C-alpha positions as CSV (number, residue, x, y, z in Angstrom):
1,M,70.0,95.9,114.3
2,K,73.0,94.5,112.4
3,R,73.4,95.5,108.7
4,K,73.6,92.4,106.4
5,F,76.2,92.5,103.7
6,I,76.3,89.5,101.3
7,I,78.6,88.6,98.4
8,Y,77.9,85.6,96.2
9,L,81.1,84.0,95.1
10,G,81.4,81.6,92.1
11,L,83.8,78.9,91.2
12,V,86.1,77.2,93.7
13,F,88.4,78.5,96.4
14,L,91.8,76.7,96.6
15,F,92.2,74.4,99.5
16,T,95.6,74.3,101.0
17,G,96.9,71.3,102.9
18,C,93.6,70.2,104.5
19,N,92.6,66.5,104.7
20,F,89.2,66.0,106.1
21,L,89.7,62.3,106.4
22,K,92.3,62.9,109.1
23,E,90.5,65.7,110.9
24,P,87.5,65.6,113.3
25,Q,84.3,66.1,111.4
26,F,83.3,69.7,111.3
27,D,80.2,70.5,113.3
28,L,78.7,73.8,112.3
29,E,75.8,73.7,114.8
30,K,78.3,73.2,117.7
31,L,80.4,76.1,116.3
32,I,77.5,78.5,116.1
33,K,76.5,77.9,119.7
34,S,79.9,78.6,121.3
35,R,82.9,80.7,120.4
36,P,86.0,78.3,120.5
37,S,88.3,80.9,122.0
38,K,88.0,84.4,123.5
39,K,91.7,85.1,122.8
40,E,91.6,84.4,119.0
41,Y,90.1,86.5,116.3
42,V,90.6,84.3,113.2
43,F,88.9,80.9,112.9
44,D,89.9,79.3,109.6
45,Y,87.9,76.0,109.5
46,A,87.9,75.9,105.7
47,H,91.7,76.2,105.5
48,L,91.6,79.1,103.1
49,L,94.2,81.3,104.7
50,K,97.6,80.1,103.4
51,Y,100.0,82.3,105.2
52,T,98.4,85.4,106.8
53,K,96.5,84.0,109.8
54,E,99.1,85.1,112.4
55,N,99.3,88.6,110.8
56,M,95.5,89.0,111.0
57,E,95.4,87.8,114.6
58,E,98.0,90.4,115.5
59,H,96.2,93.3,113.8
60,L,92.7,92.3,115.0
61,K,93.9,92.2,118.6
62,Y,95.4,95.7,118.1
63,F,92.2,96.9,116.5
64,K,90.2,95.9,119.6
65,E,92.8,97.2,122.1
66,K,93.1,100.6,120.5
67,Y,89.5,101.2,119.2
68,G,87.4,98.9,121.3
69,I,86.0,97.2,118.1
70,E,86.0,93.4,118.1
71,M,86.3,92.0,114.6
72,L,86.3,88.3,113.9
73,I,87.1,86.4,110.6
74,V,85.5,83.0,110.3
75,T,85.8,80.6,107.4
76,I,83.7,77.4,107.3
77,P,83.7,74.4,104.9
78,S,79.9,74.5,104.4
79,L,76.6,76.0,105.6
80,E,75.2,72.5,105.9
81,G,71.9,73.5,104.3
82,K,71.4,76.6,106.4
83,S,71.2,80.1,105.0
84,I,74.2,82.3,105.5
85,N,71.9,85.0,107.0
86,E,70.9,82.6,109.7
87,V,74.4,81.3,110.5
88,A,76.0,84.8,110.6
89,S,73.2,86.2,112.7
90,R,73.2,83.4,115.3
91,M,76.9,83.3,115.4
92,F,77.2,87.0,116.0
93,T,74.7,86.8,118.8
94,S,75.8,83.6,120.6
95,W,79.5,84.6,120.3
96,N,78.6,88.0,121.9
97,I,80.7,89.8,119.3
98,G,81.2,93.4,120.5
99,R,78.7,93.0,123.3
100,D,81.2,94.0,126.0
101,N,81.6,97.4,124.3
102,Q,78.2,98.7,123.3
103,G,77.7,96.6,120.2
104,K,81.0,97.5,118.6
105,G,81.5,94.2,116.7
106,I,82.1,93.0,113.2
107,L,81.8,89.4,111.8
108,L,83.2,88.4,108.4
109,L,81.9,84.9,107.6
110,L,83.0,83.0,104.6
111,S,81.5,79.7,103.5
112,D,83.7,77.7,101.0
113,K,81.2,75.2,99.5
114,E,78.4,77.8,98.8
115,K,80.9,80.6,97.9
116,L,79.3,83.1,100.2
117,I,80.8,85.9,102.2
118,K,78.8,87.9,104.7
119,V,79.7,90.8,106.9
120,E,77.6,91.5,110.0
121,V,78.1,95.0,111.5
122,G,77.0,95.6,115.1
123,Y,74.7,98.5,116.0
124,G,77.6,100.2,117.8
125,V,79.5,100.9,114.7
126,E,76.9,101.2,112.0
127,D,77.5,104.9,111.7
128,I,81.2,104.2,110.9
129,F,80.9,101.2,108.6
130,T,78.1,102.6,106.4
131,D,76.5,101.1,103.2
132,L,78.8,103.4,101.2
133,F,81.9,102.0,103.0
134,C,80.7,98.4,102.6
135,G,80.1,99.0,98.9
136,Y,83.6,100.3,98.5
137,I,85.0,97.3,100.3
138,E,83.1,94.9,98.0
139,R,84.0,96.7,94.8
140,K,87.6,97.8,95.4
141,Q,88.9,95.1,97.8
142,L,87.0,91.8,97.9
143,K,86.0,91.6,94.3
144,P,89.3,92.2,92.5
145,Y,91.3,90.1,95.0
146,F,88.9,87.2,95.0
147,E,88.7,87.2,91.2
148,N,92.4,86.6,91.3
149,N,92.1,83.7,93.9
150,Q,93.9,85.9,96.4
151,V,91.9,85.1,99.5
152,D,94.7,86.0,101.9
153,E,95.4,89.3,100.3
154,G,91.8,90.1,99.9
155,L,91.0,89.6,103.6
156,S,94.2,91.5,104.6
157,A,93.3,94.4,102.4
158,T,89.8,94.5,103.8
159,L,91.2,94.5,107.3
160,E,93.4,97.4,106.5
161,E,90.5,99.4,105.1
162,F,88.4,98.8,108.2
163,I,91.3,100.1,110.3
164,A,91.8,103.1,108.0
165,R,88.0,103.9,108.2
166,V,87.9,104.0,112.0
167,E,91.1,106.1,112.1
168,G,89.3,108.7,109.9
169,K,91.7,108.2,106.9
170,L,89.0,106.7,104.6
171,T,86.3,109.3,104.6
172,D,83.0,109.3,102.6
173,K,84.5,112.0,100.4
174,E,87.5,109.9,99.7
175,I,85.4,106.9,98.9
176,K,83.2,108.8,96.5
177,R,86.3,110.1,94.8
178,R,87.6,106.6,94.3
179,I,84.3,105.0,93.0
180,K,81.4,106.3,91.1
181,G,78.3,104.9,92.7
182,Y,78.5,101.8,94.9
183,L,77.0,98.4,95.1
184,S,75.5,98.4,98.6
185,G,71.9,99.4,98.8
186,G,70.9,98.9,102.4
187,A,69.5,95.5,101.8
188,G,72.9,94.0,101.2
189,I,75.1,93.5,98.2
190,K,73.7,91.4,95.4
191,K,76.6,91.4,93.0
192,K,77.9,88.0,92.0
193,I,81.7,87.6,92.1
194,K,83.4,84.7,90.4
195,I,86.6,83.6,92.0
196,G,89.3,83.2,89.4
197,E,87.4,85.1,86.7
198,Y,89.7,87.5,85.0
199,T,90.6,88.7,81.5
200,R,94.0,87.6,80.4
201,K,96.2,87.0,77.4
202,E,98.8,84.4,78.1
203,T,99.4,82.9,74.6
204,L,101.4,85.4,72.6
205,S,102.6,85.3,69.0
206,P,106.3,85.3,68.2
207,V,106.1,88.9,67.2
208,E,104.4,89.9,70.5
209,K,107.0,87.9,72.5
210,A,109.8,89.7,70.7
211,Y,108.2,93.1,71.3
212,Y,107.6,92.6,75.0
213,S,111.2,91.6,75.6
214,A,114.2,93.5,77.1
215,G,114.7,96.9,75.5
216,S,117.7,98.7,74.2
217,T,117.1,101.6,76.5
218,P,115.3,102.1,79.9
219,Q,112.8,104.4,78.1
220,E,111.9,101.7,75.5
221,T,111.5,99.0,78.2
222,F,109.2,101.2,80.4
223,K,107.1,102.3,77.4
224,R,106.5,98.6,76.5
225,Y,105.7,97.8,80.2
226,I,102.9,100.5,80.1
227,E,101.6,99.1,76.8
228,H,101.3,95.6,78.2
229,F,98.7,96.8,80.6
230,K,96.6,98.2,77.7
231,N,96.7,94.8,76.0
232,Y,95.9,92.8,79.2
233,I,98.9,90.6,78.8
234,N,99.4,88.3,81.7
235,D,102.4,86.2,80.6
236,P,104.8,85.9,83.5
237,D,107.6,84.9,81.2
238,L,107.9,88.2,79.3
239,G,111.5,89.1,78.5
240,I,110.6,92.6,79.7
241,Y,111.2,91.3,83.3
242,T,114.5,90.1,84.9
243,Q,114.9,86.4,85.4
244,E,114.1,86.7,89.1
245,S,111.0,88.8,88.4
246,R,109.6,86.2,86.0
247,I,109.8,83.6,88.7
248,F,108.1,86.1,91.1
249,Y,105.2,86.6,88.7
250,R,104.9,82.9,88.1
251,Y,104.1,82.3,91.7
252,I,101.4,85.0,92.2
253,P,97.8,84.7,91.0
254,K,96.9,86.1,87.6
255,L,95.8,89.7,87.6
256,S,92.3,90.8,86.8
257,K,91.2,93.1,84.0
258,A,90.1,95.6,86.6
259,Y,93.6,95.7,88.0
260,F,95.1,96.3,84.5
261,D,92.6,99.1,84.0
262,S,93.4,100.8,87.2
263,R,97.2,100.5,86.6
264,I,97.0,102.0,83.1
265,R,94.9,104.9,84.4
266,Q,97.4,105.6,87.1
267,L,100.4,105.3,84.9
268,N,98.9,107.5,82.1
269,R,97.9,110.2,84.6
270,L,101.4,110.9,85.8
271,K,104.5,112.3,84.1
272,Y,107.8,110.7,84.8
273,H,111.5,111.0,84.1
274,I,114.2,108.3,84.1
275,T,117.5,108.6,85.9
276,T,120.3,106.2,84.8
277,K,123.7,105.3,86.3
278,G,125.7,102.5,84.7
279,N,123.6,99.4,84.4
280,Y,120.8,100.7,86.6
281,A,117.9,103.1,86.0
282,V,115.0,104.4,88.1
283,V,111.6,105.7,86.8
284,I,110.6,108.7,89.0
285,F,107.0,110.1,88.8
286,E,106.5,113.8,88.9
287,G,103.7,116.1,89.9
288,K,101.0,116.2,92.5
289,G,100.4,112.4,92.8
290,F,104.0,111.3,93.1
291,R,103.6,110.2,96.7
292,K,101.0,107.6,95.6
293,E,103.0,106.0,92.8
294,G,106.3,104.6,93.8
295,P,109.4,104.4,91.6
296,Y,110.2,101.6,89.2
297,F,113.6,99.9,89.0
298,L,115.3,98.7,85.7
299,K,118.5,96.8,85.3
300,K,120.6,96.1,82.2
301,T,121.4,92.4,81.8
302,D,122.8,90.3,79.0
303,E,119.3,90.5,77.4
304,G,119.0,94.3,77.6
305,W,117.1,96.6,79.9
306,Q,114.5,94.8,82.1
307,I,112.1,95.7,84.9
308,D,113.6,94.6,88.3
309,V,110.5,93.7,90.3
310,I,112.4,91.9,93.0
311,S,114.5,94.9,94.0
312,M,111.4,97.1,94.0
313,S,109.8,94.6,96.4
314,K,112.8,94.8,98.7
315,W,113.5,98.5,98.7
316,V,110.3,100.4,97.9
317,R,108.2,100.4,101.0
318,Y,104.8,101.9,101.8
319,D,103.3,103.2,105.1
320,T,99.7,103.0,106.3
321,D,98.8,106.1,104.3
322,N,100.1,104.6,101.1
323,N,103.1,107.0,101.0
324,W,106.3,105.3,99.8
325,F,109.9,105.6,100.9
326,I,113.2,103.9,100.1
327,G,114.8,101.5,102.5
328,G,118.5,100.8,102.9
329,D,121.5,102.8,101.7
330,N,123.6,100.0,100.2
331,H,121.7,99.0,97.0
332,P,122.5,100.0,93.5
333,Y,119.4,102.2,93.0
334,I,120.1,104.6,95.8
335,F,121.8,107.0,93.5
336,A,118.4,108.2,92.1
337,F,117.1,109.3,95.6
338,E,119.6,111.9,96.5
339,N,119.1,115.7,96.2
340,N,115.6,115.5,94.7
341,Q,112.0,115.6,95.7
342,Y,112.2,112.1,97.1
343,S,115.2,112.6,99.3
344,K,113.1,113.2,102.5
345,Y,111.7,109.7,102.0
346,V,115.0,107.9,102.1
347,W,115.0,106.0,105.4
348,D,118.5,104.6,105.4
349,Y,118.6,103.4,108.9
350,D,115.5,101.3,108.8
351,F,117.1,98.6,106.7
352,Y,120.6,98.0,107.9
353,D,120.6,94.3,106.9
354,D,119.9,95.5,103.3
355,F,117.7,92.4,102.6
356,G,120.8,90.5,101.7
357,K,120.4,87.1,100.0
358,F,120.6,84.1,102.2
359,S,120.6,81.4,99.6
360,P,123.9,80.4,98.0
361,V,122.0,80.2,94.7
362,K,122.5,83.5,92.8
363,S,121.4,82.6,89.3
364,N,119.7,79.8,87.4
365,Y,116.8,79.9,89.9
366,N,114.5,77.8,87.8
367,Y,117.0,75.0,87.6
368,Y,117.4,74.9,91.4
369,I,113.7,75.3,92.2
370,N,112.9,72.3,89.9
371,L,115.8,70.3,91.3
372,Y,114.7,70.8,95.0
373,K,111.1,70.2,94.2
374,K,112.0,66.9,92.5
375,R,114.1,65.9,95.6
376,L,111.1,66.6,97.8
377,Q,108.9,64.5,95.7
378,E,111.3,61.6,96.3
379,N,111.8,62.5,100.0
380,P,109.3,65.0,101.4
381,N,111.1,65.2,104.8
382,D,114.5,66.1,103.5
383,F,115.2,69.0,105.9
384,E,118.2,70.5,104.1
385,T,116.3,70.5,100.8
386,I,113.3,72.2,102.4
387,I,115.6,74.9,103.8
388,S,117.3,75.4,100.5
389,L,114.1,75.8,98.6
390,A,112.7,78.1,101.2
391,E,115.8,80.3,101.1
392,I,115.3,80.8,97.3
393,F,111.7,81.8,97.7
394,F,112.7,84.1,100.6
395,D,115.3,85.8,98.5
396,L,112.8,86.2,95.6
397,C,110.2,87.8,97.8
398,I,107.7,84.9,97.5
399,P,106.7,84.4,101.1
400,K,103.6,82.4,100.4
401,E,105.8,79.6,99.1
402,A,108.5,80.0,101.7
403,V,106.2,80.0,104.8
404,P,104.8,76.5,104.6
405,L,108.2,75.1,103.9
406,L,109.7,76.8,106.9
407,Q,106.8,75.7,109.1
408,K,107.4,72.1,108.0
409,A,111.1,72.6,108.7
410,I,110.4,73.5,112.3
411,Q,108.2,70.4,112.7
412,L,111.0,68.2,111.4
413,N,113.8,69.9,113.4
414,P,112.7,72.4,116.0
415,N,116.3,73.0,117.2
416,D,117.6,74.4,113.9
417,P,117.7,78.3,114.1
418,R,117.3,79.0,110.4
419,P,113.5,78.6,109.9
420,Y,112.9,80.9,112.9
421,R,115.1,83.6,111.4
422,Y,113.4,83.5,108.0
423,L,109.9,83.3,109.4
424,G,110.7,86.2,111.7
425,L,112.0,88.4,108.9
426,I,109.0,87.5,106.6
427,N,106.6,88.5,109.4
428,R,108.5,91.7,110.1
429,D,109.2,92.9,106.6
430,N,106.5,91.3,104.4
431,F,103.5,91.0,106.7
432,C,104.3,93.9,109.1
433,A,103.4,91.5,111.9
434,E,106.1,92.6,114.4
435,K,104.8,90.7,117.4
436,T,104.8,87.5,115.5
437,A,108.2,88.3,114.1
438,I,109.6,88.9,117.6
439,K,108.3,85.5,118.7
440,Y,110.2,83.8,116.0
441,L,113.3,86.0,116.3
442,K,113.7,85.5,120.0
443,K,113.6,81.7,119.4
444,Y,116.3,82.3,116.8
445,I,118.4,84.1,119.4
446,E,117.8,81.3,121.9
447,L,119.2,78.8,119.4
448,A,121.9,81.0,118.0
449,P,122.9,83.3,120.9
450,N,126.2,84.3,119.5
451,N,124.9,85.6,116.2
452,P,124.6,89.4,116.4
453,D,122.1,89.5,113.6
454,G,119.3,88.1,115.7
455,Y,119.6,90.9,118.2
456,H,119.5,93.5,115.4
457,Y,116.4,91.9,113.8
458,V,114.5,92.1,117.1
459,S,115.6,95.6,117.8
460,V,114.2,96.9,114.5
461,A,111.0,95.0,115.1
462,Y,110.4,96.7,118.4
463,W,111.2,100.0,116.9
464,R,108.7,99.6,114.2
465,M,106.0,98.5,116.6
466,V,106.1,101.9,118.3
467,S,104.7,103.6,115.1
468,W,101.4,101.6,115.2
469,Q,101.0,100.6,118.8
470,N,102.2,103.9,120.3
471,K,104.0,102.3,123.2
472,P,107.2,104.3,123.9
473,S,108.4,101.4,126.2
474,Y,109.2,99.5,123.0
475,Y,112.1,102.0,122.5
476,D,113.7,100.6,125.6
477,K,113.5,97.1,124.3
478,A,114.9,98.2,120.9
479,I,117.8,99.9,122.7
480,Y,118.5,96.8,124.8
481,Y,118.7,94.5,121.8
482,M,120.7,97.1,119.8
483,K,123.3,97.2,122.6
484,K,123.6,93.5,122.5
485,Y,124.0,93.7,118.7
486,G,126.9,96.2,119.1
487,E,128.6,94.1,121.8
488,L,128.6,90.9,119.7
489,S,129.2,92.4,116.3
490,G,131.8,95.1,117.2
491,D,129.9,97.5,114.9
492,R,129.9,100.2,117.5
493,I,129.4,103.2,115.3
494,Y,126.2,101.9,113.8
495,S,124.9,100.6,117.2
496,Y,125.7,103.9,118.9
497,N,123.9,105.9,116.2
498,M,120.9,103.7,116.4
499,I,120.7,103.8,120.2
500,G,121.0,107.6,120.0
501,Y,118.3,107.7,117.4
502,F,115.9,105.6,119.6
503,Y,116.5,108.0,122.5
504,Y,115.9,110.9,120.2
505,L,112.5,109.4,119.1
506,K,111.7,108.7,122.7
507,G,112.3,112.4,123.5
508,D,115.3,111.8,125.8
509,Y,117.7,114.2,124.2
510,F,120.2,114.1,127.0
511,K,120.9,110.4,126.5
512,A,120.6,110.7,122.7
513,K,123.3,113.4,122.7
514,R,125.5,111.2,124.8
515,W,125.4,108.3,122.4
516,F,125.9,110.5,119.3
517,K,129.0,112.0,121.0
518,S,130.2,108.5,121.7
519,T,130.0,107.9,117.9
520,L,132.1,111.0,117.2
521,K,134.8,109.9,119.6
522,L,135.2,106.8,117.5
523,N,134.8,108.7,114.2
524,P,134.9,112.5,114.3
525,T,133.7,112.8,110.7
526,N,130.5,110.7,111.1
527,E,127.9,112.8,109.3
528,Y,124.8,111.2,110.8
529,A,125.9,111.8,114.4
530,K,126.8,115.4,113.6
531,K,123.5,116.0,111.9
532,M,121.5,114.6,114.8
533,L,123.4,116.7,117.3
534,E,122.9,119.8,115.3
535,E,119.2,119.1,115.1
536,M,118.9,118.8,118.9
537,E,120.8,122.1,119.6
């Protein structure tokens, strides 16, 4: 028997780019009877997934390969008068979801017109994905994300929790710690959720505007930042943020009251201290929970001290256990992560490209965004303007705006290498979809074979895939592309160290030592090579 798990959704999902007058009429009955493809796991007939479909495909395929659990995500425009119970049950059965592996199947069905979501769990995994787990998913993942119109993010977060559950990381004890009681009750969830319903305060008085502006000290700014959560202020143009950060917040959905409540509880629970150097400051949290709360970056501008959200997005990274680390060694905040409790999380060699900016625009972002948008209204197929606007969104860590622009750029000019580079890096660094990233980046190499950066991008993508796919053979691919990078760039010290590091991770210490010794022949004082050789002795 399959457990039935229903969420009633109110208001309207945002459609993105679909035009039913130009598409074949959707036939639900035909869809129910036959799975369109055995090789796909995401079927977005309602066009609700703006930019995460490829990422979900990659992770659902991995989920099946590693754990034998087949999970499908299906969005449909309408139930066409049928009940969602009937549609989900018939689809689960006729599509044979999980039948090849003792009923280990999951179907997440979303109907846009009726605002319903239903999860069917096959009998082979009912003991893993219990009512307690499903209640947690509804309350802590689907509900807050969907209230903020974040369909992509909500489904991605849900997928991550399913994976964490089967890996044993999200136990019943941990779920009970996170929520008091749960909304599932065996017969299915009956809680209504309204998409886009959130508590917010966007219209501020002049006094409030002045208060939530740049501070005279980092301490003052961060104190006001914490207070803005208490007052549920959702104004993206607060002077408390840097210019780039204000644009970032303008392009993300408004945050829910539940999100504000959770943030204030977290921030009030932990002690912190602020380290400052010149025009930069870092808030570092202390105590038992420091691993779960990453650092905050602040920058002093002409306005005063402001929260630098963009730099946080680029450099503060999280792993699958929600532990954070610092990427790169060439950004102005690195000073705060030396010789303290965070030092072991400084992963310098993961981010050699340092997330450098690609757009020639370095300031006045609003002006150029509006300028390029106006040009595209006049000429929607202006390729160079599309690229220019996408580059700004890429630099400002707003992938959901950059991705459709880059996809359109490929349609207009499939032989220009730039869209492939940006889509590759977005999938690698924002979506953690390395396989998809490699597909784009190899195309970039094909079109720009003499640019060493492409080989470096691919090498790092293969390296990262080892951590979640557990395929040591990917180290060999990472080594191959890193060698090519070194040959083309002339940056032999870096490439030798990286190749040595890959061999070290692979367990081939003989070859690792050889490459590190090659580094020392070029630079006898290279600290990284000496450190790695000492570690292997």
